[in-house]
C-alpha positions, 0 to 999 in steps of 0.5 A, spaced: 463 536 408 459 541 414 464 544 418 461 547 425 463 554 422 458 553 417 453 549 421 454 556 426 453 561 420 447 557 417 444 557 424 445 565 424 442 566 418 433 568 418 430 562 417 424 558 421 425 559 428 423 553 430 428 549 427 433 555 429 432 553 436 432 544 434 438 545 432 441 550 436 438 545 442 441 539 439 448 542 438 449 544 445 447 537 448 452 535 442 458 539 445 456 539 453 457 530 452 464 532 449 466 536 454 463 532 460 468 526 461 473 531 461 470 535 467 467 530 471 472 527 473 476 533 475 471 536 479 470 529 483 476 530 485 477 537 487 472 535 491 476 531 495 481 533 501 489 533 502 492 533 509 497 529 512 503 529 516 510 527 516 511 522 521 515 525 527 521 519 528 521 520 536 514 520 537 510 517 532 513 511 530 514 505 535 521 502 535 519 496 539 518 494 533 524 492 531 526 487 537 527 482 537 534 482 536 537 475 535 544 472 533 543 465 529 536 462 533 537 465 539 534 471 543 539 476 545 533 482 546 526 482 547 522 487 551 514 485 551 514 479 547 515 482 541 513 477 535 518 474 530 519 468 525 524 463 524 532 465 523 538 462 521 540 456 526 548 457 525 550 464 529 556 464 525 556 465 517 560 467 511 560 472 505 563 472 498 568 470 495 574 471 499 569 469 505 569 473 510 566 470 517 562 473 521 555 473 525 548 472 524 544 478 527 536 479 525 531 485 527 526 487 523 528 494 521 523 500 518 525 501 511 518 503 508 512 507 508 506 505 505 500 510 504 493 509 501 490 516 499 483 518 496 486 524 492 490 522 486 497 525 487 496 527 494 502 525 498 500 524 505 505 522 508 510 528 505 504 533 510 499 533 505 502 536 499 497 535 492 503 534 486 497 536 481 501 534 475 495 535 471 495 527 469 488 524 468 488 519 475 481 515 478 480 518 485 478 514 491 471 512 490 465 508 495 460 504 491 454 500 492 451 494 489 446 494 484 444 487 488 443 491 495 446 485 498 450 489 504 457 493 504 459 496 497 466 496 495 471 502 494 478 504 491 484 507 493 489 510 490 496 508 494 503 510 494 510 507 496 516 510 499 524 508 501 524 510 508 530 507 511 529 511 518 534 508 522 540 510 517 538 517 516 537 519 523 544 515 525 540 511 531 546 506 530 552 508 526 558 503 522 552 498 523 553 494 516 545 490 516 543 497 515 540 500 509 544 505 506 539 511 502 534 517 504 526 518 504 524 518 497 518 516 492 519 509 489 511 509 486 506 512 484 499 508 482 496 514 479 500 513 473 499 505 473 494 503 469 493 497 471 492 499 478 485 501 476 483 495 471 482 489 475 483 485 468 488 489 465 492 487 472 493 480 470 498 481 465 501 482 472 499 476 477 495 471 471 496 466 477 490 469 480 486 465 475 488 459 479 485 462 486 478 464 484 474 458 486 471 457 493 476 452 495 482 458 495 477 463 497 475 459 503 482 457 506 483 464 507 480 464 513 485 460 517 490 465 514 487 470 518 486 466 524 493 465 524 495 472 522 490 473 528 494 470 534 501 470 531 504 471 523 500 469 516 501 462 514 506 464 507 504 458 503 497 462 504 500 468 498 493 469 495 490 470 501 491 477 505 489 475 512 482 477 515 483 483 510 481 478 504 485 476 498 491 479 495 489 479 488 487 483 484 494 487 485 489 493 484 486 498 487 480 496 487 476 492 494 470 489 493 467 489 500 469 496 504 468 494 512 471 500 513 478 505 512 483 502 517 482 495 514 481 496 507 488 501 508 492 495 511 489 491 505 493 495 500 499 496 504 500 489 503 497 489 496 503 494 494 508 491 498 506 485 493 506 489 487 512 491 489 516 484 489 511 482 483 515 488 480 522 487 483 521 494 486 522 490 493 526 484 495 528 479 500 532 480 505 531 475 510 532 467 512 538 464 510 538 467 503 538 474 506 544 473 510 549 476 505 545 481 501 538 482 498 534 477 493 529 476 488 523 475 491 517 476 486 512 473 490 512 477 497 513 472 503 507 477 507 511 474 514 517 478 513 513 484 514 510 488 521 506 494 519 505 500 524 499 505 523 502 513 522 497 517 520 491 519 521 492 517 528 499 513 529 498 507 533 503 507 538 499 504 544 500 497 545 495 491 545 498 485 549 505 489 549 505 490 541 504 496 536 505 493 531 501 488 527 503 483 521 499 483 514 493 480 516 492 481 522 484 484 524 484 491 525 478 490 530 483 491 537 488 496 534 483 499 528 479 502 532 478 510 533 483 510 527 478 513 523 474 520 522 472 524 517 475 529 512 481 530 515 482 522 517 480 519 511 487 517 508 492 512 511 499 512 512 503 504 515 510 504 517 513 498 514 518 494 518 521 488 514 525 482 516 532 482 517 537 477 518 544 480 516 552 476 517 555 481 520 563 481 520 569 485 521 
């Protein structure tokens, strides 16, 4: 068997010049072809910038999004017509083996943070920190279709943060309905092989094949209309409103129609993925009065989103600066994307919280 050192010695020996040149070219091309798969992704990732900013909790979070506050089904605090979903009708509740009688409180808790980034391991919500652990991961990309039927698709990486901002700011003290914790990075899609493969992610969402038909896709038009005037239709859990479809639960978007729209879809997909993996739980409704519960199929009406980066969406549209999952980005997303430093996006997630407060 001929080894590489023996081949090099043979090339160095005095033989026909033409034969030596031909063999040298073949060897060089083979070595280059072997090295390219490792070099090209690194060069593509290095060409992307990593920028960001930690959201200012005072000026860049729309605090009116925690409204309305309710006791039972009665609203006790609301300004500018903030949107809400139905609350438990009974204002009196009880929890525990030895029941503690209390009041059923409802509000929207800012507790999670999602970002969509172009460069792998770029933490935009932590000031643009580039982790770069040396693990290969696909970078964001935009591509055109060979059939040339209009807009091309795109791919983004995404990160999921735990951010109970009301607790660590101590906005309200001695309130048992706030999640206790600190800011933490909970999920990186760069280390998840399912995020970059449409077929492999079927392991997580095999039910996607049930909705890959024209009828199920056409039904998402109704979800878009509902989300644009209120909340989406939770019965159409496979729809992402005006952003398209929730499935597949990965970073591939078949039609890229602007960075804000695509990032809003990434936020909804990653949150649905966290529910499917039981990393995110349900906290609302009658089952949530006494604590969180498993919710493998996300109720998209239980979340409102606010863009915090690159341009915080603190200007109110119709009195509101938070949007439910699936709402069109035509109005609130205009002017929120700009080249280089404004192509990564981050969202604060306000989740619906119902809690039995007993003292």
